[in-house]
Structures are given as C-alpha cells and as structure tokens.
C-alpha positions in Angstrom: 13.4 -2.8 -23.2 16.3 -5.2 -21.8 13.8 -5.9 -19.1 12.0 -8.4 -21.1 15.3 -10.5 -21.8 15.9 -10.2 -18.0 12.4 -11.4 -17.5 12.8 -14.6 -20.0 16.2 -15.2 -18.2 14.5 -15.2 -14.8 12.1 -18.1 -16.4 15.0 -19.8 -17.9 16.4 -20.0 -14.2 13.2 -21.5 -13.1 13.0 -23.9 -15.8 16.5 -25.1 -15.1 15.6 -25.6 -11.3 12.4 -27.4 -12.2 14.5 -30.1 -14.3 16.7 -30.3 -11.3 14.4 -30.3 -8.4 11.1 -31.9 -10.2 8.8 -29.1 -8.4 5.4 -28.4 -10.4 4.8 -24.8 -9.4 6.5 -21.7 -8.3 4.7 -19.5 -5.8 7.2 -17.0 -5.5 10.5 -15.4 -7.0 12.6 -13.2 -4.7 14.7 -10.9 -7.2 17.7 -8.7 -5.4 17.9 -5.5 -7.8 20.6 -3.1 -7.1 20.1 0.6 -7.0 22.4 1.2 -9.9 21.9 -1.9 -12.0 19.9 -0.3 -14.4 16.7 -2.5 -13.9 13.4 -1.1 -13.8 11.4 -3.2 -11.4 8.0 -1.8 -12.9 8.9 -3.3 -16.5 9.8 -6.6 -14.9 6.5 -6.9 -13.1 4.8 -5.8 -16.1 6.4 -8.3 -18.9 6.4 -11.2 -16.1 3.0 -12.2 -16.4 2.9 -12.6 -20.2 6.4 -14.3 -20.4 5.4 -16.7 -17.4 2.0 -17.8 -19.2 2.1 -21.6 -19.1 5.2 -22.0 -17.5 5.7 -23.4 -13.6 6.1 -19.6 -12.8 2.6 -18.7 -14.0 0.9 -16.5 -11.3 3.9 -16.5 -9.0 4.2 -13.6 -7.0 7.6 -11.8 -7.7 9.2 -10.0 -4.6 11.5 -7.1 -5.7 14.3 -6.6 -2.8 16.2 -3.5 -3.7 20.0 -3.4 -2.7 21.3 0.0 -1.8 24.6 1.2 -3.4 27.5 1.1 -1.2 31.2 2.3 -1.9 34.7 1.7 -0.3 37.2 4.5 0.0 40.7 3.0 -1.0 42.1 6.1 0.8 40.9 6.0 4.2 38.7 2.5 4.1 35.2 4.2 4.4 32.5 1.8 3.7 29.0 2.7 3.2 26.8 4.9 1.1 27.3 8.0 -0.8 25.1 11.0 -1.0 23.0 10.7 -4.2 25.3 11.7 -7.2 28.3 12.1 -4.8 31.8 11.0 -6.3 34.1 11.4 -3.2 34.5 10.0 0.0 32.3 11.7 3.0 35.2 10.8 5.3 38.4 12.2 3.4 37.1 13.4 0.3 39.1 11.1 -1.7 37.7 10.2 -5.2 39.3 6.9 -5.0 36.3 5.0 -4.3 35.0 1.9 -5.5 31.3 0.7 -5.7 30.9 -2.6 -3.8 27.2 -3.2 -3.7 24.3 -1.9 -5.9 24.8 -3.4 -9.5 23.4 -6.7 -8.6 20.2 -8.6 -10.5 19.8 -11.9 -9.4 17.1 -14.5 -8.3 17.7 -15.0 -4.6 15.2 -17.5 -3.8 12.3 -19.6 -5.5 9.1 -20.7 -3.3 7.8 -23.6 -5.0 5.5 -26.6 -4.6 
C-alpha cells in the first residue's frame, strides 16, 4: 500500500509548488510511471480523490504517462527494450545489460490556474 504514501508525496509537491507560485487550483497533474517502478496506477487513482480533498489539487485530473523499460548492453552497445522477462541482449546474447529507463515515478507537469 505504498501508493498512498506516493499519493501524499504528489500532494506535497503540489503544496510546495503552490507556495512558490501562488496558484489557487490544480487542473491536471501529469505523472510519469516506469514499467518497472512497482507503482500501481490504479491505486494512485483510487487514493488521490480522498488525499486531495480540501487541497489545491481537489478535482484535478491525473494523467498517467507510462514509461517503457529500456536497456543498454555493456558488451555490444545495444539500446532498447527486451522481450518480457528477458535477461540477455537481443543482439549479442550478453547478460551484461543495465536498465536505462523504466523505474521512474515523478510529477512531470502541473497545469494550474
């Protein structure tokens, strides 16, 4: 149930930005959620209305932007996705790969008034 804490973190970011910028209402919150972040978007959507009640983000629209996992092969330089549950480079077969995208979870943008 860490999504509740993550939702509260989103609202903390909103509050911090509100103090800096002085907006009164958030219309939209754009979130980037990596394929391997462990975040369940449906849970964020479920917790958000309750957590945002009586804040500038009450009734804001959440836009979830999925970020596909990408990998880099340290052996041949391949960059791109792997087959689901793949553990080796599709070009050379090396297991010397590292994830370069797909773990992120962050607020990308706020649309405010």
